[in-house]
C-alpha positions in Angstrom: 53.5 47.3 -0.7 52.0 47.7 -3.8 51.4 51.0 -5.3 48.2 52.1 -6.7 48.5 53.5 -10.3 45.8 55.5 -11.6 45.1 55.5 -15.1 43.3 58.6 -16.9 41.3 57.8 -19.9 39.6 60.5 -21.7 35.6 59.7 -22.9 36.9 61.5 -26.2 39.5 58.5 -26.8 36.8 55.7 -26.0 34.3 57.2 -28.3 37.1 57.1 -31.4 38.0 53.4 -30.4 34.4 52.4 -30.4 33.9 54.4 -33.8 36.6 52.6 -35.5 35.7 49.3 -34.3 32.4 49.7 -35.5 33.8 50.7 -39.1 36.1 47.7 -39.1 33.1 45.3 -38.3 30.9 46.9 -41.1 34.1 46.8 -43.7 34.4 43.3 -43.1 30.6 42.6 -43.4 30.5 44.7 -46.5 33.4 42.6 -48.0 31.7 39.4 -47.1 28.5 40.4 -48.4 30.1 41.6 -51.9 32.0 38.6 -52.7 29.1 36.0 -51.7 26.5 38.0 -53.7 29.4 38.1 -56.6 29.1 34.4 -56.6 25.4 34.1 -56.6 25.4 36.7 -59.7 27.9 34.2 -61.5 25.8 31.3 -61.1 22.6 32.9 -62.4 24.3 34.5 -65.3 25.7 31.3 -66.3 22.2 29.9 -66.5 20.7 32.6 -68.7 20.4 30.2 -71.7 17.2 31.3 -73.6 14.9 34.2 -74.6 11.5 34.1 -73.2 9.1 33.5 -75.0 6.8 30.9 -77.2 9.1 29.3 -79.9 7.4 26.9 -82.5 8.6 24.7 -85.1 7.0 22.8 -87.6 7.8 19.2 -89.0 6.4 16.7 -91.2 5.5 13.2 -90.4 4.6 11.5 -93.8 1.8 13.9 -95.2 0.9 15.5 -92.0 2.4 18.5 -90.6 2.9 19.0 -86.6 3.7 22.1 -84.7 6.2 21.5 -81.8 5.6 24.5 -79.0 8.4 25.3 -76.2 7.9 28.0 -73.7 11.2 29.1 -72.3 12.0 31.5 -69.7 15.4 32.9 -69.4 17.0 29.6 -67.3 14.6 27.0 -68.0 11.9 25.3 -70.2 8.4 25.6 -68.8 6.3 24.0 -71.7 6.6 21.3 -74.3 3.6 20.5 -76.4 2.4 19.2 -79.8 0.0 21.8 -80.8 -2.1 20.1 -83.4 -2.1 16.5 -82.4 -5.4 15.2 -83.5 -6.9 11.8 -82.9 -6.0 10.2 -86.2 -2.6 11.4 -85.9 -2.3 10.3 -82.6 -3.5 6.8 -83.6 -1.4 6.5 -86.2 1.7 7.5 -84.3 0.8 6.2 -80.6 4.3 7.0 -79.0 4.4 10.4 -80.3 2.5 12.0 -77.0 4.0 9.7 -74.1 7.4 10.1 -75.8 7.3 14.0 -75.7 5.7 13.7 -72.2 8.8 11.5 -71.0 11.1 14.3 -72.5 9.5 17.2 -71.3 9.5 15.7 -67.5 13.1 15.3 -67.8 13.9 19.2 -69.2 11.4 20.3 -66.7 13.9 18.9 -64.2 17.0 21.1 -65.6 18.4 17.9 -67.1 20.2 19.0 -70.1 19.1 18.1 -73.7 22.3 16.0 -74.3 21.8 13.9 -71.2 18.0 13.0 -71.7 17.5 9.4 -71.0 15.6 7.5 -73.8 12.8 5.0 -73.1 13.7 1.3 -74.9 10.4 1.3 -76.7 10.3 4.5 -78.1 14.1 5.9 -78.4 13.6 6.5 -82.3 10.6 8.7 -81.5 12.6 10.4 -78.6 15.4 11.0 -80.8 13.6 12.4 -83.5 11.6 14.7 -81.1 14.9 15.9 -79.5 16.1 16.9 -82.6 13.0 19.0 -83.3 13.4 20.5 -79.8 17.1 21.1 -80.2 16.1 23.0 -83.4 13.5 25.3 -81.5 16.0 26.0 -78.8 18.6 26.8 -81.0 16.0 29.5 -82.3 15.7 30.8 -78.8 19.4 31.0 -78.3 20.4 32.7 -81.2 17.9 35.8 -80.8 19.8 36.5 -77.5 23.2 36.4 -79.0 
């Protein structure tokens, strides 16, 4: 016949085992949280491009001065517009506002300035505007650095 063995486990040993197991699980969860949070911080810090604010630049078209206004947050551009574009200038340069709108739409969708696709019918105007926007954004970057 088989002999019956009696094992005596003290309550103190069970409590210590449960505490150490809980601390082990907590340590593993803490390590997972630390490494995943660290990756997210790296991604956001790489996207901090601009000093938040309203940035302007003045450029001339023939005898007319135009003001380009760019509103930027720390990681994206929220608004681009020509401030003093009146009807006479809009009539003289009919592609100015549609070209700026096409560029702004791409920048709002986080397309880098170097990768903006130009429209065939207004590529010269868009190239000119992109150069002006680049100048404004350089001012926004240089203040932060």
